[in-house]
C-alpha positions as CSV (number, residue, x, y, z in Angstrom):
1,M,-262.5,113.0,-51.4
2,S,-265.3,115.5,-51.3
3,R,-267.1,116.5,-55.2
4,V,-266.9,120.5,-53.7
5,K,-263.5,120.1,-52.4
6,T,-262.6,118.7,-55.8
7,I,-264.1,120.9,-57.9
8,L,-262.8,124.0,-56.5
9,T,-258.9,122.3,-56.9
10,L,-259.3,122.2,-61.1
11,P,-256.3,123.6,-62.7
12,N,-256.2,127.2,-63.9
13,E,-256.7,126.3,-67.7
14,L,-258.6,123.6,-67.5
15,L,-261.1,126.3,-64.9
16,I,-260.8,129.0,-68.2
17,T,-261.9,126.2,-70.4
18,I,-264.6,124.8,-69.2
19,T,-266.1,128.4,-68.7
20,A,-265.4,129.4,-72.5
21,A,-266.9,126.2,-73.4
22,G,-269.9,127.5,-71.8
23,Q,-269.2,130.7,-74.1
24,E,-269.9,128.4,-77.5
25,D,-273.1,127.8,-77.9
26,R,-273.8,132.0,-76.8
27,A,-271.6,133.2,-79.7
28,Q,-273.6,130.7,-82.5
29,T,-276.9,131.7,-81.5
30,L,-277.0,134.8,-80.5
31,Q,-279.5,134.8,-77.9
32,P,-279.3,135.3,-74.5
33,A,-278.5,132.3,-72.1
34,F,-276.1,131.3,-69.6
35,K,-273.2,133.3,-68.5
36,S,-271.1,130.8,-67.7
37,E,-268.1,134.2,-67.0
38,W,-270.7,135.7,-64.7
39,A,-271.9,132.5,-62.9
40,L,-268.6,130.8,-62.9
41,S,-267.0,133.7,-60.8
42,H,-269.4,134.0,-58.0
43,V,-268.0,130.0,-57.2
44,S,-265.4,131.0,-55.1
45,R,-262.7,133.6,-54.7
46,R,-260.4,131.6,-56.4
47,F,-262.1,131.1,-59.3
48,R,-263.4,134.9,-58.9
49,D,-260.0,135.8,-59.6
50,I,-259.3,133.0,-62.2
51,I,-262.1,134.1,-64.5
52,V,-262.6,137.7,-63.6
53,G,-258.3,137.9,-64.3
54,T,-259.4,136.5,-68.2
55,A,-260.1,139.5,-70.1
56,A,-260.7,136.9,-73.0
57,L,-264.0,135.5,-71.1
58,W,-265.3,138.6,-70.5
59,T,-265.7,139.6,-74.9
60,L,-269.1,138.2,-75.7
61,I,-271.4,140.7,-74.7
62,E,-275.4,140.5,-74.3
63,V,-277.2,143.3,-73.1
64,D,-280.5,146.1,-73.7
65,L,-280.4,148.9,-72.5
66,G,-283.7,148.8,-71.0
67,L,-283.0,147.0,-68.6
68,E,-282.1,148.2,-64.7
69,G,-278.4,148.3,-64.5
70,S,-277.3,147.2,-68.0
71,T,-275.3,149.7,-68.7
72,E,-272.9,149.1,-65.7
73,I,-273.1,145.3,-67.2
74,L,-271.3,147.0,-70.4
75,K,-269.1,149.2,-68.8
76,L,-268.2,146.0,-66.3
77,Y,-267.5,143.7,-69.6
78,L,-265.6,146.4,-71.5
79,E,-263.1,146.7,-68.7
80,R,-262.3,143.6,-68.0
81,S,-262.1,142.3,-71.8
82,E,-259.4,145.0,-71.9
83,A,-257.1,144.6,-75.4
84,C,-259.0,141.9,-76.3
85,S,-261.9,142.0,-79.3
86,I,-265.6,141.9,-78.2
87,W,-268.6,140.2,-79.7
88,A,-271.4,142.6,-78.5
89,T,-275.5,142.5,-79.1
90,I,-277.5,145.8,-77.9
91,Q,-280.6,146.1,-78.0
92,Y,-282.8,148.8,-76.3
93,Y,-286.5,147.6,-75.2
94,Q,-289.3,149.7,-73.9
95,R,-291.0,147.8,-71.9
96,G,-295.0,148.6,-72.5
97,W,-294.0,148.8,-75.8
98,G,-294.1,145.8,-76.8
99,H,-291.6,145.6,-79.6
100,H,-287.5,146.4,-80.2
101,A,-286.8,150.4,-80.3
102,P,-283.4,151.8,-82.0
103,I,-281.6,153.5,-79.4
104,P,-282.6,157.2,-80.2
105,S,-279.5,159.1,-81.9
106,S,-278.8,161.1,-79.0
107,Q,-277.5,158.1,-77.2
108,Q,-275.5,156.7,-80.1
């Protein structure tokens, strides 16, 4: 059996466990890193259905509101995490200023 076929036939529970394990370092360091839930949901239709349908895998959120598309990513994570508790790191970095700036009060 080829490796690709073996990977694509992983049991659902093992796929979820692998994806969650990829999040552990991110949760401990609070630094933006490889997002296992994002990457693995793009491997195949089956992986996508399983990962997108597992709300607990979408509860670790890191977003920089200064980046284009970040609001949409934030909304996506909030929708997919459903009623689960989330852990979020939200920052706003203004390009060209060279520092992190607080979100203006009108956007809070």
